[in-house]
N, C-alpha and C positions, 0 to 999 in steps of 0.2 A: 761072164759079164753080165751084171746086173743090168738091165733096164726098167724103166717105168715109162709106160705111154700113157696119156692121159686122152680122154676123150668126152664128149657130151657136153660141150659148151656149144654157146650160141646166143643168139638174140631173143628175149624175150620181154614180156610188157612189165610193167612194176605189178606187183602182187602174186606172178606166177612162180613157177619153180621149173628146178632143172636137176638133174641128177647127173655129177662128174663118176667117171668111172678111170681109174689107174689100173693098169695090167700092169703087173710086176713078173718078171723073167731074170732067170740069170742062175738061180741056186735056191736050196731050200730056205724058207724063210720061218723063224719059229720065236726067236726072243728078240725080234725087232720090233721097232715103234714107227707106226706109219703117219704121215703127217699131211696136210694141207695147207697151201700158203698162197697169199694173192699179192698182186702188184701192179699197181697204177704207174704210167708212166713219169718219170721223174720224181717217184717216191721208192722209199724203200720196201722192200718185201715185208709182209705181214704175216703172222701165225693165223690161222683159222681154226685148225683142229686136230687132235692128234687121239690116236689109240694103238694099244699093243697089240700086235698082231695075231697072238694067242689070247688075247682078250685083256681084262684089266680094266684100269681108268681110261675112261676119254675126257680129254679137257677141250675146250672151246674158248674162243676168242669172245670177250663180253660183248661185241658187236653182232655175235650171230648166235647168242646162247637162244637158244627156243624156237631158232629158224632153222638151222644146219644140224646136221645129223652124220656123222663119220660111222661107217660100219666096212664089216671086211666078209669076204668069201674066202674062206680058206682053200677050199677044193678047187677054186678057179684061180689062186693067187691074185685074187682083185680086190681094191679097197672102192669105196664108195663115197661121195659127197652129196646127198640129200639135201637140196638148197630149197627151202619154202618163203612165202612172203617176200620174195625179193624185191629189193629198191634200186633206184640208180647208184646209191652210193657202194651198191654192191659190184658194180661194173671194174673189172679188171681181169688180170691173166690170172689163171688160177695155175698153181704147181703141185705135183703130188712130191711128196719127200719120203725115204727111208734111211733111218737112223738106227744107232745101237741102243739109244736110250731116249728118255723123254726129256733129257735136257739138250739134246741134240736138237728137237723141235725148240723148246723155251728160247734157245741163243740161236736160232736159225743156221746150225751147221750139221745139217745129216752127211750123211755119206752119200748120198745119190739124190739127183733132181730128174723130173721128167723136164720135157720139151716144154708143157704148157698148154693151156687152152682157155681160147678167150671167152670171156662171158660178160654180155651186154645187156644192161637192162633198162629199157626205154620207159620216159615218165609218161 
């Protein structure tokens, strides 16, 4: 059974940085696509970033381009989201996701979701 467990969220001042971690387990990952989404209470979950587990293209939402970086450590079955220059509008619950294609990230229909980690950016 695939499990995704996020960590690394917290409270940070505007302009600061955080690194989110998503530990994946349950099977071998090869052709999967990993992604990060975020959601504010009362709003739809929105795409943040995606990358192929074995490499390939990375995608970012326009709102985070140049500030956030998605990466993965295959040996540790772990995906990261480095977030720099954080702003109050980045405040949300951040979710890790695993899907079979980039399309699953584009349409927010991955096969698996993590439980989420709260990121709060104070002004």
